[in-house]
N, C-alpha and C positions, 0 to 999 in steps of 0.2 A: 595496376596489377591487383588481382584478387588476393587479399591478405587472409591470414588465418585459414589456409587450406593446406592439407597434407596430401601429397601424391606418393603412392607406393608402387615401385616397379617390381612386379613378381607376385603371382598368386599361388605361391607354395605355402608350406607350413608357417614360415616366418612372416611372409607378407600378409597372409590372411589374418593371422593373430594380431599383427600390427594394425591392420585396418579395423578390426573389431574394437580394439582398445582405444584407438584414436577417435573413431566415430562415437563410441559410447561416452567419451569425455566431452562431446558436443562440437568437436572440430569437423569442418567440411572435409571429408576424406574420400579419396579416389584410389582404387587399386587398378593398375593396368597390367593385364596378363595377355601375352601374345598367343597363347594356345586357346583353342575353342573351349577346352575344359580346364578348370583350375585344379591344382593339387595333383598333377599327373604322376609325380614321383611318389606321392603318398600311396597311390594305388598299387605300386609294385614293391613297397617295403614289406619286410617280414613275410616274403613269399605270398603277397596278396592279402595278408592278414593285418598288417600294419602294427609293428611294435612301437606303440605310441610314446612310451616313456619307460623308465625303470623305477620301480617302487622302492626308492632309497632316499637318503638324505642328500643335501647339497654337497657335502664333503665327498661323498662317494662318486657323484657325477664328476667333480673336479679331478678325483683320483683316476677316473676312467677317461680323462681328456689329456692325452700325452702332449698335444700341441697347444700351448698357451691356456692351460686349464684355469689358472688363477684369474685370467681376464674375465671369466664368467661369474666371478664371485657376486658382484652386484646384481647381475641379471638373474641368477638363481635365487638370490634373496628376494628379488621382486616377484619372481614367478618360479616356484619350486616344482619338483615332480608331484608333490601332494596337490599343488594348485592345478596342475595339468589334469590329474585324475578327477579332482572336484569339478573342473570346468566341463569336461566331457560328460560326466555322470549327471551334473545339474542341468545339462542341455539335452538329456534324454538318451545318452549313449552309454549304457553300462559297460564296465571294464572288468577284466580278470587278470590276476597275477599268476605267471607260470614260472618254470625253472629259471633260475638266475635273476629272479625278481622282474622279469620282462612282463610288460603290461600290454594286453591286447583287448580289442573289443570282444565282448562275450559272443557276438555273432560270428567272429573270425572273418569279418568282411571289412577290408580297408575302405571300401566305399562308404561305410557308415561314419567313419572319421571325417572324410571329405564332406559328406552331407551335413554333418553336425556343424562343421566350420562354416559352410555356405549358409546354413540356416541362421547362424549367429551373425554372419556378415549382413544378411538381409535385415534382420531385426535391429541391428545397430544403426542402420541408416547409411552404411558405407556404400558408395557407388562403385560398380564393377564395370570396367571398360575392357573389351577384347581388342587390343591393337598392339603394335610394336613401337617401342620408344627408340627413336633413331639417335637422339642426343639429349643432353641436359643443358640447361641455360644457367650460366653463372656470370654475375656481374659484381665487380669489386669484392670478390670472395664471399658472395652471398648467393644462395639459391634463388632463382627467379622462375623456373619452370622446366618443362620438358617439351621436346619436339617429337611429334608422332610421324608415322610412316608416310602420311600424305602431306607433310610439311606444316600441318596445323600445330598449334601450341596449347598447352594447358599450363596456366600460371599457378604458382604456389610459393609459399614461403618456407615449407618444410618438404624435404624429399627423402624417402627411405629406399635405399637400394637393397632389395631382397631377391636377387635374381638367381641364387643358387651358384653352384660351381660349374665344372665342366664334365662331371660324370653323368652318364645316361643322357646324352644330348637329345635323344628322341622325346624326352620329357620337357624339353625347352631349355635345359641348362647348357647353354652354348657359350658361356663366358662373357656375355654382354656387360655384366656388372663390373668386371675388371677394366674394361675399356672406359666406362663412365668414371670409375674411381681414378684412373690415370688422368683422365681429362680434368679432374679436380686437383691433380697434383699428388695423388697418393702413391705410395710405393706398393708394388705387388710382389709379395714373396713368391718365388718360383713354384709353379704348380706341379704336383705329383699325385699319382693315384694312392688312395688309401682304402682299406677294406676291398681288396682287389684279388682276383685269381693270380696264380704264379706260374711262370714258365719254368720248366726243369730240363736239365741236360738229358736225363733218362726218361724213357717213355713207357714205364710199367703200366700195363692196362691200355696200351695204345688202341687195341681193338675193342676195348670196353668203354669207349667214349660215352660219357654221360652216366656211367654206373655210379650209384650212390651207396657209399658204405656208411651205415648209420651209427655204429657204435665202435668207433676207433679213437685212439688217442694219438696226439702228435707231440713231439719235442723238437723245438727249433734251436739249432746250435750255431753260434757265431764262430767261424773257424779262425778269425783274426784275434778276437778276444779270448778264444778257446774256452767258452762257457755257454751253458744253456741260457737262452734269453726268454723263452716262452714255452708253455705247455698248455694243452687244451684237450677236451674230450667232446665228441659229438659227430656231426656229419661231415664226410669228406667225399668230394666228387672227382672221379677220374676224368681227365680230358686229354685229347690228343696232344695238346701243347704242354700239359703238365697237370696241375692240381687246382681244384676249386672247392666250393662248399664252405659252410659256416666257419669251421675251424681254420681253414686256410685264409679266408678273408680277414679273420681276426688276427691271425699270425702276421699278415702283411703289414699291419699297422706298427709292428715292433721292429720292422726292418728299415731302420732310419738311414742307414748308410748302404743302400743297395749297390752292389757291384757283383758282376758275374762270378759265381762260385763261392761268395763269402758265406752264404747261409745254407745250412743243410736241414732238411726236415726228415726226422726219423719217425716212421709210422708204426704204431703198435696195432696190429690187426686183431689181437686178442688181449685187450687191456684188462679184462676181468680175471685173467688167469696169470698167476705168477710163473716165473720160468720153470720152477719145480713142478707145479701143477700141470702146466702145458706139456712139459717133457713126459710126464707120466701118461698124459692123454695120447701123446704121439706113440709111445710104446704100445699102448692098447690098440690104437688104430692100425699100426703097422702089423701087429700080431693078428688082428682080426682079418686084415686083408690077405696076409700070408703070401699065397702064390699070385695074388692079383697085382696089376701094374701100379707103379708109383703114382702116375698121373690120375688113375682112378681113385686111389686112396685120398688124394687131395680134395676130392669133391666133398668130403666130410668136414673140411676145414675152411673152405672159401667158395665164393661164387665161381661157376664154371668159366666165366669170361676171363678170370684172372689166371687160370691154371697154366696155360701155355707160356705166358711170360714168367710165372713163378718157377716153372720147371727150368727155363733157360737160366734164370738167376741162380738157382740152386746148383746147377752144373751136374745134376743127377739125370741119367737117361730116363726119358719118359716111360719107356717100356720095361724098365728094371723091375724085377719081382720084389715085392715088399720084404720078403724073407731074406733078401740079399742086401738090404740097406744097412750100411755100417753105422756104428756109433757116431763117427765123425760126420757122416752124411745127415744123421738125425739132428746133430747139433747145428748143422748148417740150416736145416729146415726151421728149427727153433729160432735161430738168430734172425732169419728173414721174417718170420711171423711177428717177432717182438720188436724189430728195429729195421724195417725196410727203409733204406736211406735214399732220399732224392736230393740232388744238388740244384739249388735255385739259380737260374740264369738271369731272371729279371721279372718285373711286374708285367702283367697284361696292360694293354692301352688304357689310358685314363677314362676313355669312354665306357669301359666295362667296370669301373670302380663304383662302389656304393657312394663314397664321398670323395671330395677333393681336399687334399692337404695343400696348404699354401693359400694365398689370397691377399686381401687388403691387410696391410701391416697393422697389428693391434696397437703399436706405439703411437699411431696417428689417429686413434679413436679413443674417446673418453669412455672408459668402462662403466661409468656411473649413469651414462645417458645413451650410449651408442652413437653420439654425435661426432662428426669429423672435427679434428683439431685444426683443420686447414680451411674449411669452408663453412660458414655459418648456415645452419638450416639443413645440412646434409647429414644423413644418418645411414647406418648399415645394420643389417640383420641377417642371421642365418649363415649358410655355407660360404657365402662370398667373403666372409671374414676368415683370416688365417687361424682357424680353430677347428680341430677335428677330434672325434672321440672313437672309442672302441665300439663294437657292436653291443646291442642289448637295450636299445632305446635311448641311449645317451645323445646321439646326434640329433634326433628329433626334439629331445628336451632342450638342447642348446638352441635350436631354431625357435621353439616356442618362447623360451626365456628372453632371447635377444629381440624377438619380435614384439613381445609385450613391452619390454623396456624402451625400445625405440618408439613404439606407438604411444607411449605415455608422455 
């Protein structure tokens, strides 16, 4: 058997970083990626811009990792957000920090992040193979190699599983890593979507499918615990099935006990205005419209695509003259603008999620090395592990950090 060789399954963020670090240490290293192109999920992160990390300290990353955040302590100490920034900039890819300390390439091109990683892989001496791993070889609780699609084998004494989760299967994340982990005796924590759109009982904006509302705030309310559990400000997208957009995906990560009707999302369409200020504006708009129709007046307050549904929710006849709108009806308009409530019925399918929650149980992985506690020479990195973070570059940082630690 070929000794002192590391094989890495998966050419995503974690796998590529693991390959670079392993090869640079002088170890014979092979990355096996089943797609024709590596880093396919990187191309679609940050709406094609790639939110590569968050410009913060290690404690902030852990605080933004609701599932097993402390498991990342050693990995983040080995490779921090500052190290990620230094890595890319020292390899010729300048970065910039935006709102929320989100870090992007100056070019706003996710492809530049992938190209930088690929260039570093080539310079490190790491070998890249495009093939599918069908199985892993374990003898006497020791890693011995992998079996490829044609039945041939690659021998190794170290194997890093960095196959990603089950979100966005078109990028190659089809859950192979969980099967390999189970083959090695590992426990797989049940998978569920995280950072995912939400289905709702009501379909406000049904005919405005895809409409993006850029400056709204949301408040998520747990009807069982009877308290607000999350709030956010930013972009919300209306969909026929319910709600999507950055604020909705972030909110989904806080819905840990999903059940139909448990969570309500209260949307503030005018977050920059207090109730008093908005009411004063409504008085002015209604007075200015005077003999005009109620639905026409609403064009000054929202996109036209929302007006028909808004009129139905308000219960005010669309043709009613503005001069005839009562004080109580004005209060109803105000209430809907400041707290349009949607009842969540469930997550969209895991295939639509940005990340997968669940995966290889962290209790069976040594957090100081990412090595399996069950099989000698078996390591894990990235989303295949039961660790998931909020949006803002934290998930990619977790992938880079665990990739570097396992590759070390």
